[in-house]
PASE-277388 format. One record per atom (N, C-alpha, C, O): x, y, z; atom name; residue in three letters. Coordinates in Angstrom, 3 decimals. Layout:
% residues N
<<X, Y, Z>, "CA", "ALA">
...
% end
This chain:
% residues 112
<<52.886, 121.429, -63.093>, "N", "UNK">
<<54.118, 122.320, -63.614>, "CA", "UNK">
<<54.299, 122.089, -64.999>, "C", "UNK">
<<54.273, 120.976, -65.525>, "O", "UNK">
<<54.499, 123.264, -65.628>, "N", "UNK">
<<54.816, 123.189, -67.075>, "CA", "UNK">
<<56.110, 122.494, -67.334>, "C", "UNK">
<<57.053, 122.604, -66.550>, "O", "UNK">
<<56.168, 121.768, -68.440>, "N", "UNK">
<<57.456, 121.258, -68.697>, "CA", "UNK">
<<58.435, 122.218, -69.259>, "C", "UNK">
<<58.040, 123.285, -69.730>, "O", "UNK">
<<59.768, 121.879, -69.235>, "N", "UNK">
<<60.828, 122.771, -69.637>, "CA", "UNK">
<<60.652, 123.231, -71.069>, "C", "UNK">
<<60.787, 124.427, -71.328>, "O", "UNK">
<<60.342, 122.304, -72.067>, "N", "UNK">
<<60.221, 122.785, -73.388>, "CA", "UNK">
<<59.081, 123.755, -73.639>, "C", "UNK">
<<59.183, 124.666, -74.462>, "O", "UNK">
<<58.026, 123.545, -72.934>, "N", "UNK">
<<56.898, 124.399, -73.077>, "CA", "UNK">
<<57.230, 125.917, -72.469>, "C", "UNK">
<<56.783, 126.939, -72.990>, "O", "UNK">
<<57.961, 125.910, -71.454>, "N", "UNK">
<<58.312, 127.122, -70.786>, "CA", "UNK">
<<59.297, 127.888, -71.775>, "C", "UNK">
<<59.167, 129.075, -72.075>, "O", "UNK">
<<60.248, 127.087, -72.214>, "N", "UNK">
<<61.190, 127.746, -73.241>, "CA", "UNK">
<<60.465, 128.322, -74.391>, "C", "UNK">
<<60.688, 129.475, -74.759>, "O", "UNK">
<<59.573, 127.525, -74.990>, "N", "UNK">
<<58.707, 128.097, -76.033>, "CA", "UNK">
<<57.829, 129.263, -75.736>, "C", "UNK">
<<57.630, 130.151, -76.565>, "O", "UNK">
<<57.296, 129.250, -74.524>, "N", "UNK">
<<56.338, 130.316, -74.113>, "CA", "UNK">
<<57.225, 131.698, -73.881>, "C", "UNK">
<<56.799, 132.820, -74.156>, "O", "UNK">
<<58.346, 131.459, -73.408>, "N", "UNK">
<<59.187, 132.769, -73.102>, "CA", "UNK">
<<60.186, 133.153, -74.191>, "C", "UNK">
<<61.035, 134.030, -74.031>, "O", "UNK">
<<60.029, 132.439, -75.310>, "N", "UNK">
<<60.703, 132.686, -76.564>, "CA", "UNK">
<<62.272, 132.798, -76.429>, "C", "UNK">
<<62.960, 133.682, -76.940>, "O", "UNK">
<<62.679, 131.834, -75.715>, "N", "UNK">
<<64.109, 131.652, -75.637>, "CA", "UNK">
<<64.654, 130.264, -76.125>, "C", "UNK">
<<65.080, 129.394, -75.365>, "O", "UNK">
<<64.585, 130.168, -77.490>, "N", "UNK">
<<64.735, 128.862, -78.040>, "CA", "UNK">
<<66.169, 128.383, -77.955>, "C", "UNK">
<<66.460, 127.188, -78.002>, "O", "UNK">
<<67.053, 129.358, -77.829>, "N", "UNK">
<<68.498, 129.130, -77.714>, "CA", "UNK">
<<68.837, 128.428, -76.429>, "C", "UNK">
<<69.938, 127.903, -76.269>, "O", "UNK">
<<67.915, 128.415, -75.533>, "N", "UNK">
<<68.266, 127.881, -74.182>, "CA", "UNK">
<<68.328, 126.366, -74.154>, "C", "UNK">
<<69.101, 125.765, -73.407>, "O", "UNK">
<<67.389, 125.694, -75.091>, "N", "UNK">
<<67.555, 124.207, -75.245>, "CA", "UNK">
<<69.108, 123.826, -75.459>, "C", "UNK">
<<69.685, 123.006, -74.745>, "O", "UNK">
<<69.665, 124.460, -76.433>, "N", "UNK">
<<70.951, 123.959, -76.920>, "CA", "UNK">
<<72.026, 124.269, -75.870>, "C", "UNK">
<<73.020, 123.552, -75.759>, "O", "UNK">
<<71.815, 125.346, -75.101>, "N", "UNK">
<<72.687, 125.806, -74.000>, "CA", "UNK">
<<72.562, 124.877, -72.899>, "C", "UNK">
<<73.590, 124.510, -72.329>, "O", "UNK">
<<71.398, 124.436, -72.516>, "N", "UNK">
<<71.231, 123.360, -71.468>, "CA", "UNK">
<<71.787, 122.108, -71.807>, "C", "UNK">
<<72.306, 121.460, -70.898>, "O", "UNK">
<<71.770, 121.613, -73.053>, "N", "UNK">
<<72.330, 120.390, -73.647>, "CA", "UNK">
<<73.895, 120.506, -73.511>, "C", "UNK">
<<74.588, 119.535, -73.208>, "O", "UNK">
<<74.389, 121.729, -73.748>, "N", "UNK">
<<75.717, 121.974, -73.754>, "CA", "UNK">
<<76.294, 121.818, -72.345>, "C", "UNK">
<<77.399, 121.298, -72.193>, "O", "UNK">
<<75.608, 122.234, -71.368>, "N", "UNK">
<<75.889, 122.200, -69.904>, "CA", "UNK">
<<75.934, 120.770, -69.525>, "C", "UNK">
<<76.852, 120.324, -68.837>, "O", "UNK">
<<74.977, 120.061, -69.956>, "N", "UNK">
<<74.958, 118.531, -69.548>, "CA", "UNK">
<<76.235, 117.867, -70.210>, "C", "UNK">
<<76.956, 117.081, -69.596>, "O", "UNK">
<<76.427, 118.224, -71.406>, "N", "UNK">
<<77.648, 117.483, -72.097>, "CA", "UNK">
<<78.882, 117.820, -71.263>, "C", "UNK">
<<79.679, 116.933, -70.959>, "O", "UNK">
<<79.046, 119.062, -70.897>, "N", "UNK">
<<80.068, 119.643, -70.198>, "CA", "UNK">
<<80.100, 119.226, -68.623>, "C", "UNK">
<<81.009, 119.537, -67.853>, "O", "UNK">
<<79.037, 118.524, -68.311>, "N", "UNK">
<<78.973, 118.186, -66.810>, "CA", "UNK">
<<78.911, 119.295, -65.855>, "C", "UNK">
<<79.383, 119.184, -64.724>, "O", "UNK">
<<78.311, 120.419, -66.299>, "N", "UNK">
<<78.193, 121.562, -65.374>, "CA", "UNK">
<<76.879, 121.611, -64.907>, "C", "UNK">
<<76.111, 122.524, -65.209>, "O", "UNK">
<<76.524, 120.488, -64.041>, "N", "UNK">
<<75.197, 120.320, -63.499>, "CA", "UNK">
<<74.662, 121.429, -62.562>, "C", "UNK">
<<73.459, 121.661, -62.443>, "O", "UNK">
<<75.650, 122.108, -61.897>, "N", "UNK">
<<75.275, 123.153, -61.001>, "CA", "UNK">
<<74.717, 124.334, -61.807>, "C", "UNK">
<<73.672, 124.869, -61.437>, "O", "UNK">
<<75.307, 124.715, -62.781>, "N", "UNK">
<<74.767, 125.773, -63.645>, "CA", "UNK">
<<73.352, 125.342, -64.403>, "C", "UNK">
<<72.422, 126.139, -64.530>, "O", "UNK">
<<73.319, 124.115, -64.838>, "N", "UNK">
<<72.240, 123.548, -65.388>, "CA", "UNK">
<<71.006, 123.732, -64.408>, "C", "UNK">
<<69.948, 124.241, -64.778>, "O", "UNK">
<<71.229, 123.301, -63.208>, "N", "UNK">
<<70.155, 123.324, -62.280>, "CA", "UNK">
<<69.818, 124.692, -61.796>, "C", "UNK">
<<68.679, 124.978, -61.428>, "O", "UNK">
<<70.769, 125.501, -61.795>, "N", "UNK">
<<70.434, 126.895, -61.576>, "CA", "UNK">
<<69.470, 127.553, -62.451>, "C", "UNK">
<<68.461, 128.165, -62.100>, "O", "UNK">
<<69.923, 127.342, -63.685>, "N", "UNK">
<<69.076, 127.940, -64.817>, "CA", "UNK">
<<67.700, 127.463, -64.789>, "C", "UNK">
<<66.747, 128.235, -64.886>, "O", "UNK">
<<67.580, 126.180, -64.657>, "N", "UNK">
<<66.235, 125.571, -64.581>, "CA", "UNK">
<<65.356, 126.140, -63.443>, "C", "UNK">
<<64.160, 126.415, -63.533>, "O", "UNK">
<<66.129, 126.266, -62.383>, "N", "UNK">
<<65.421, 126.877, -61.125>, "CA", "UNK">
<<64.851, 128.260, -61.414>, "C", "UNK">
<<63.702, 128.581, -61.109>, "O", "UNK">
<<65.773, 129.099, -62.053>, "N", "UNK">
<<65.493, 130.444, -62.272>, "CA", "UNK">
<<64.287, 130.475, -63.312>, "C", "UNK">
<<63.280, 131.160, -63.130>, "O", "UNK">
<<64.486, 129.697, -64.374>, "N", "UNK">
<<63.286, 129.540, -65.460>, "CA", "UNK">
<<61.957, 129.272, -64.731>, "C", "UNK">
<<60.928, 129.876, -65.033>, "O", "UNK">
<<62.018, 128.376, -63.793>, "N", "UNK">
<<60.700, 127.931, -63.240>, "CA", "UNK">
<<60.239, 129.016, -62.272>, "C", "UNK">
<<59.042, 129.303, -62.280>, "O", "UNK">
<<61.067, 129.650, -61.437>, "N", "UNK">
<<60.542, 130.704, -60.535>, "CA", "UNK">
<<60.383, 132.000, -61.018>, "C", "UNK">
<<59.470, 132.715, -60.608>, "O", "UNK">
<<61.224, 132.383, -61.890>, "N", "UNK">
<<61.329, 133.710, -62.505>, "CA", "UNK">
<<61.298, 133.765, -63.978>, "C", "UNK">
<<62.206, 134.340, -64.577>, "O", "UNK">
<<60.250, 133.172, -64.647>, "N", "UNK">
<<60.320, 132.996, -66.118>, "CA", "UNK">
<<60.331, 134.317, -66.857>, "C", "UNK">
<<60.939, 134.440, -67.920>, "O", "UNK">
<<59.701, 135.239, -66.328>, "N", "UNK">
<<59.781, 136.588, -67.008>, "CA", "UNK">
<<61.175, 137.095, -67.255>, "C", "UNK">
<<61.378, 137.903, -68.161>, "O", "UNK">
<<62.068, 136.688, -66.545>, "N", "UNK">
<<63.535, 137.084, -66.898>, "CA", "UNK">
<<63.990, 136.705, -68.305>, "C", "UNK">
<<64.817, 137.391, -68.905>, "O", "UNK">
<<63.391, 135.508, -68.869>, "N", "UNK">
<<63.777, 135.046, -70.097>, "CA", "UNK">
<<63.261, 135.812, -71.199>, "C", "UNK">
<<63.776, 135.725, -72.314>, "O", "UNK">
<<62.235, 136.590, -70.950>, "N", "UNK">
<<61.772, 137.414, -72.230>, "CA", "UNK">
<<62.830, 138.355, -72.656>, "C", "UNK">
<<62.799, 138.760, -73.818>, "O", "UNK">
<<63.786, 138.761, -71.833>, "N", "UNK">
<<64.616, 139.915, -72.268>, "CA", "UNK">
<<66.203, 139.478, -72.156>, "C", "UNK">
<<67.086, 140.313, -72.348>, "O", "UNK">
<<66.442, 138.361, -71.890>, "N", "UNK">
<<67.799, 137.976, -71.613>, "CA", "UNK">
<<68.380, 137.200, -72.800>, "C", "UNK">
<<67.705, 136.364, -73.401>, "O", "UNK">
<<69.735, 137.513, -73.147>, "N", "UNK">
<<70.323, 136.716, -74.180>, "CA", "UNK">
<<71.239, 135.679, -73.685>, "C", "UNK">
<<71.525, 135.573, -72.492>, "O", "UNK">
<<71.723, 134.870, -74.666>, "N", "UNK">
<<72.664, 133.817, -74.009>, "CA", "UNK">
<<73.852, 134.331, -73.406>, "C", "UNK">
<<74.242, 133.765, -72.385>, "O", "UNK">
<<74.533, 135.353, -73.876>, "N", "UNK">
<<75.641, 136.042, -73.226>, "CA", "UNK">
<<75.353, 136.608, -72.003>, "C", "UNK">
<<76.127, 136.493, -71.053>, "O", "UNK">
<<74.120, 137.320, -71.927>, "N", "UNK">
<<73.691, 137.786, -70.510>, "CA", "UNK">
<<73.498, 136.740, -69.485>, "C", "UNK">
<<73.764, 136.901, -68.294>, "O", "UNK">
<<73.030, 135.680, -70.000>, "N", "UNK">
<<72.704, 134.451, -68.947>, "CA", "UNK">
<<74.043, 133.768, -68.528>, "C", "UNK">
<<74.159, 133.355, -67.374>, "O", "UNK">
<<75.041, 133.640, -69.414>, "N", "UNK">
<<76.211, 133.179, -69.112>, "CA", "UNK">
<<77.000, 134.031, -68.005>, "C", "UNK">
<<77.607, 133.480, -67.087>, "O", "UNK">
<<76.939, 135.403, -68.169>, "N", "UNK">
<<77.549, 136.280, -67.337>, "CA", "UNK">
<<76.815, 136.336, -65.904>, "C", "UNK">
<<77.413, 136.365, -64.828>, "O", "UNK">
<<75.633, 136.345, -66.047>, "N", "UNK">
<<74.755, 136.249, -64.712>, "CA", "UNK">
<<75.157, 134.949, -63.918>, "C", "UNK">
<<75.443, 134.988, -62.721>, "O", "UNK">
<<75.158, 133.822, -64.650>, "N", "UNK">
<<75.634, 132.686, -63.788>, "CA", "UNK">
<<76.903, 132.577, -63.397>, "C", "UNK">
<<77.185, 131.886, -62.419>, "O", "UNK">
<<77.870, 133.263, -64.126>, "N", "UNK">
<<79.144, 133.326, -63.616>, "CA", "UNK">
<<79.276, 134.319, -62.453>, "C", "UNK">
<<80.158, 134.159, -61.609>, "O", "UNK">
<<78.495, 135.245, -62.401>, "N", "UNK">
<<78.556, 136.186, -61.372>, "CA", "UNK">
<<77.250, 136.307, -60.584>, "C", "UNK">
<<76.675, 137.378, -60.388>, "O", "UNK">
<<76.815, 135.056, -60.130>, "N", "UNK">
<<75.476, 134.927, -59.480>, "CA", "UNK">
<<75.315, 135.798, -58.168>, "C", "UNK">
<<74.236, 136.251, -57.787>, "O", "UNK">
<<76.515, 135.970, -57.533>, "N", "UNK">
<<76.417, 136.750, -56.260>, "CA", "UNK">
<<76.242, 138.137, -56.500>, "C", "UNK">
<<75.940, 138.854, -55.546>, "O", "UNK">
<<76.396, 138.654, -57.705>, "N", "UNK">
<<76.420, 140.109, -58.029>, "CA", "UNK">
<<75.196, 140.462, -58.920>, "C", "UNK">
<<74.855, 141.624, -59.144>, "O", "UNK">
<<74.582, 139.399, -59.393>, "N", "UNK">
<<73.519, 139.664, -60.312>, "CA", "UNK">
<<72.068, 139.532, -59.709>, "C", "UNK">
<<71.651, 138.487, -59.209>, "O", "UNK">
<<71.360, 140.668, -59.804>, "N", "UNK">
<<70.055, 140.625, -59.010>, "CA", "UNK">
<<68.882, 140.193, -60.037>, "C", "UNK">
<<68.993, 140.330, -61.255>, "O", "UNK">
<<67.960, 139.757, -59.517>, "N", "UNK">
<<66.636, 139.371, -60.151>, "CA", "UNK">
<<65.935, 140.560, -59.901>, "C", "UNK">
<<65.831, 140.971, -58.745>, "O", "UNK">
<<65.391, 141.225, -60.951>, "N", "UNK">
<<64.549, 142.319, -60.752>, "CA", "UNK">
<<63.104, 142.050, -61.252>, "C", "UNK">
<<62.872, 141.458, -62.306>, "O", "UNK">
<<62.165, 142.524, -60.426>, "N", "UNK">
<<60.752, 142.244, -60.670>, "CA", "UNK">
<<59.872, 143.496, -60.824>, "C", "UNK">
<<60.105, 144.464, -60.100>, "O", "UNK">
<<58.966, 143.530, -61.642>, "N", "UNK">
<<57.983, 144.674, -61.689>, "CA", "UNK">
<<56.671, 144.132, -61.176>, "C", "UNK">
<<56.548, 142.965, -60.802>, "O", "UNK">
<<55.747, 144.974, -61.174>, "N", "UNK">
<<54.397, 144.635, -60.567>, "CA", "UNK">
<<53.589, 143.621, -61.331>, "C", "UNK">
<<52.631, 143.037, -60.825>, "O", "UNK">
<<54.044, 143.410, -62.692>, "N", "UNK">
<<53.234, 142.393, -63.471>, "CA", "UNK">
<<54.047, 141.024, -63.540>, "C", "UNK">
<<53.536, 140.082, -64.146>, "O", "UNK">
<<55.192, 140.895, -62.990>, "N", "UNK">
<<56.025, 139.852, -63.033>, "CA", "UNK">
<<55.574, 138.737, -62.030>, "C", "UNK">
<<55.097, 139.025, -60.933>, "O", "UNK">
<<55.747, 137.480, -62.452>, "N", "UNK">
<<55.374, 136.311, -61.611>, "CA", "UNK">
<<56.177, 136.168, -60.521>, "C", "UNK">
<<57.395, 136.223, -60.693>, "O", "UNK">
<<55.657, 135.965, -59.252>, "N", "UNK">
<<56.511, 135.863, -58.016>, "CA", "UNK">
<<55.878, 134.819, -57.065>, "C", "UNK">
<<54.660, 134.649, -56.995>, "O", "UNK">
<<56.666, 134.225, -56.436>, "N", "UNK">
<<56.036, 133.128, -55.389>, "CA", "UNK">
<<56.278, 133.655, -53.923>, "C", "UNK">
<<57.242, 134.354, -53.611>, "O", "UNK">
<<55.322, 133.252, -53.089>, "N", "UNK">
<<55.374, 133.612, -51.651>, "CA", "UNK">
<<56.495, 133.354, -50.914>, "C", "UNK">
<<56.833, 134.065, -49.968>, "O", "UNK">
<<57.220, 132.188, -51.355>, "N", "UNK">
<<58.393, 131.835, -50.632>, "CA", "UNK">
<<59.597, 133.192, -50.731>, "C", "UNK">
<<60.415, 133.450, -49.849>, "O", "UNK">
<<59.455, 133.848, -51.887>, "N", "UNK">
<<60.443, 134.819, -52.023>, "CA", "UNK">
<<60.106, 136.101, -51.338>, "C", "UNK">
<<60.940, 136.974, -51.096>, "O", "UNK">
<<58.798, 136.172, -51.029>, "N", "UNK">
<<58.460, 137.389, -49.957>, "CA", "UNK">
<<59.028, 137.119, -48.804>, "C", "UNK">
<<59.508, 138.059, -48.171>, "O", "UNK">
<<59.098, 135.824, -48.295>, "N", "UNK">
<<59.684, 135.541, -47.012>, "CA", "UNK">
<<61.152, 135.723, -47.100>, "C", "UNK">
<<61.730, 136.259, -46.155>, "O", "UNK">
<<61.888, 135.282, -48.263>, "N", "UNK">
<<63.232, 135.495, -48.318>, "CA", "UNK">
<<63.611, 136.856, -48.257>, "C", "UNK">
<<64.627, 137.179, -47.642>, "O", "UNK">
<<62.854, 137.739, -48.866>, "N", "UNK">
<<63.064, 139.149, -48.946>, "CA", "UNK">
<<62.882, 139.790, -47.518>, "C", "UNK">
<<63.673, 140.619, -47.067>, "O", "UNK">
<<61.793, 139.341, -46.860>, "N", "UNK">
<<61.731, 139.909, -45.476>, "CA", "UNK">
<<62.737, 139.501, -44.524>, "C", "UNK">
<<63.056, 140.271, -43.618>, "O", "UNK">
<<63.275, 138.347, -44.646>, "N", "UNK">
<<64.374, 137.868, -43.776>, "CA", "UNK">
<<65.723, 138.697, -44.185>, "C", "UNK">
<<66.517, 139.013, -43.298>, "O", "UNK">
<<65.942, 139.015, -45.449>, "N", "UNK">
<<67.070, 139.690, -45.794>, "CA", "UNK">
<<66.910, 141.121, -45.426>, "C", "UNK">
<<67.850, 141.655, -44.838>, "O", "UNK">
<<65.816, 141.828, -45.703>, "N", "UNK">
<<65.895, 143.392, -45.624>, "CA", "UNK">
<<64.835, 143.729, -44.291>, "C", "UNK">
<<64.703, 144.896, -43.924>, "O", "UNK">
<<64.267, 142.867, -43.763>, "N", "UNK">
<<63.497, 143.266, -42.492>, "CA", "UNK">
<<62.136, 143.944, -42.910>, "C", "UNK">
<<61.513, 144.546, -42.035>, "O", "UNK">
<<61.649, 143.886, -44.159>, "N", "UNK">
<<60.466, 144.506, -44.508>, "CA", "UNK">
<<59.709, 143.792, -45.614>, "C", "UNK">
<<60.319, 142.944, -46.265>, "O", "UNK">
<<58.556, 144.031, -45.861>, "N", "UNK">
<<57.695, 143.255, -46.892>, "CA", "UNK">
<<58.254, 143.808, -48.223>, "C", "UNK">
<<58.695, 144.954, -48.304>, "O", "UNK">
<<58.217, 142.931, -49.279>, "N", "UNK">
<<58.603, 143.288, -50.549>, "CA", "UNK">
<<57.415, 143.911, -51.219>, "C", "UNK">
<<56.334, 143.322, -51.173>, "O", "UNK">
<<57.542, 145.107, -51.864>, "N", "UNK">
<<56.496, 145.834, -52.563>, "CA", "UNK">
<<57.015, 146.303, -53.988>, "C", "UNK">
<<57.939, 147.101, -54.140>, "O", "UNK">
<<56.333, 145.731, -54.962>, "N", "UNK">
<<56.969, 146.023, -56.365>, "CA", "UNK">
<<56.285, 147.378, -56.598>, "C", "UNK">
<<55.164, 147.692, -56.199>, "O", "UNK">
<<57.207, 148.187, -57.363>, "N", "UNK">
<<56.855, 149.603, -57.683>, "CA", "UNK">
<<55.722, 149.371, -58.807>, "C", "UNK">
<<55.610, 148.341, -59.472>, "O", "UNK">
<<54.893, 150.525, -58.900>, "N", "UNK">
<<53.756, 150.540, -59.936>, "CA", "UNK">
<<54.564, 150.742, -61.390>, "C", "UNK">
<<54.115, 150.227, -62.414>, "O", "UNK">
<<55.537, 151.370, -61.392>, "N", "UNK">
<<56.271, 151.688, -62.681>, "CA", "UNK">
<<57.707, 151.152, -62.465>, "C", "UNK">
<<58.353, 151.358, -61.438>, "O", "UNK">
<<58.176, 150.393, -63.610>, "N", "UNK">
<<59.585, 149.939, -63.666>, "CA", "UNK">
<<59.683, 148.641, -62.922>, "C", "UNK">
<<58.698, 147.907, -62.837>, "O", "UNK">
<<60.850, 148.327, -62.372>, "N", "UNK">
<<61.029, 147.085, -61.624>, "CA", "UNK">
<<61.922, 147.349, -60.407>, "C", "UNK">
<<62.359, 148.494, -60.290>, "O", "UNK">
<<62.214, 146.529, -59.584>, "N", "UNK">
<<62.845, 146.562, -58.409>, "CA", "UNK">
<<63.776, 145.512, -58.098>, "C", "UNK">
<<63.433, 144.366, -58.386>, "O", "UNK">
<<64.969, 145.717, -57.527>, "N", "UNK">
<<65.881, 144.595, -57.245>, "CA", "UNK">
<<65.277, 143.777, -56.223>, "C", "UNK">
<<64.680, 144.308, -55.286>, "O", "UNK">
<<65.403, 142.321, -56.346>, "N", "UNK">
<<64.741, 141.450, -55.345>, "CA", "UNK">
<<65.820, 140.783, -54.672>, "C", "UNK">
<<66.169, 141.217, -53.574>, "O", "UNK">
<<66.396, 139.786, -55.177>, "N", "UNK">
<<67.500, 138.969, -54.430>, "CA", "UNK">
<<68.506, 138.588, -55.666>, "C", "UNK">
<<68.145, 138.552, -56.843>, "O", "UNK">
<<69.741, 138.329, -55.228>, "N", "UNK">
<<70.709, 137.861, -56.209>, "CA", "UNK">
<<70.495, 136.429, -56.680>, "C", "UNK">
<<69.930, 135.628, -55.936>, "O", "UNK">
<<70.897, 136.101, -57.811>, "N", "UNK">
<<70.826, 134.854, -58.175>, "CA", "UNK">
<<71.560, 133.887, -57.230>, "C", "UNK">
<<71.059, 132.777, -57.054>, "O", "UNK">
<<72.695, 134.214, -56.614>, "N", "UNK">
<<73.187, 133.260, -55.704>, "CA", "UNK">
<<72.478, 133.152, -54.423>, "C", "UNK">
<<72.488, 132.050, -53.874>, "O", "UNK">
<<71.870, 134.124, -53.872>, "N", "UNK">
<<70.992, 133.932, -52.765>, "CA", "UNK">
<<69.864, 133.019, -53.141>, "C", "UNK">
<<69.534, 132.096, -52.397>, "O", "UNK">
<<69.308, 133.244, -54.203>, "N", "UNK">
<<68.094, 132.412, -54.540>, "CA", "UNK">
<<68.471, 130.893, -54.673>, "C", "UNK">
<<67.768, 130.006, -54.189>, "O", "UNK">
<<69.665, 130.653, -55.386>, "N", "UNK">
<<70.095, 129.410, -55.545>, "CA", "UNK">
<<70.506, 128.736, -54.254>, "C", "UNK">
<<70.286, 127.547, -54.026>, "O", "UNK">
<<71.110, 129.557, -53.428>, "N", "UNK">
<<71.534, 128.866, -52.150>, "CA", "UNK">
<<70.420, 128.504, -51.159>, "C", "UNK">
<<70.524, 127.614, -50.316>, "O", "UNK">
<<69.311, 129.308, -51.351>, "N", "UNK">
<<68.193, 129.065, -50.573>, "CA", "UNK">
<<67.710, 127.646, -50.875>, "C", "UNK">
<<67.316, 126.881, -49.995>, "O", "UNK">
<<67.766, 127.336, -52.211>, "N", "UNK">
<<67.422, 125.840, -52.737>, "CA", "UNK">
<<68.395, 125.018, -52.560>, "C", "UNK">
<<68.071, 123.851, -52.782>, "O", "UNK">
<<69.514, 125.182, -52.230>, "N", "UNK">
<<70.710, 124.254, -52.156>, "CA", "UNK">
<<71.134, 123.880, -53.583>, "C", "UNK">
<<71.404, 122.711, -53.860>, "O", "UNK">
<<71.189, 124.789, -54.420>, "N", "UNK">
<<71.634, 124.561, -55.713>, "CA", "UNK">
<<72.894, 125.261, -56.062>, "C", "UNK">
<<73.382, 125.131, -57.185>, "O", "UNK">
% end
């Protein structure tokens, strides 16, 4: 598994290091662990997200969907989660992206 610093560097979200340190200092371990989990499983999200976007997404995790396109990284476990939720296989569109699951659903699946 790629370490956190390398992922942050690869996905060009240098501001994330400082924000994660801020969360630890503020003892907000729930948000810290959620962000790390999203970074690991859905790293492509961090190509286009700003700090303000991330803060809003974490605050409203039950209403914020993770969207995936055909070229985005995805793990088999999420195909199972999608099938359980919607009763059909997840199929990414050829163009654009598609709603997958909410951050809240994703984090509760892992108990975070």
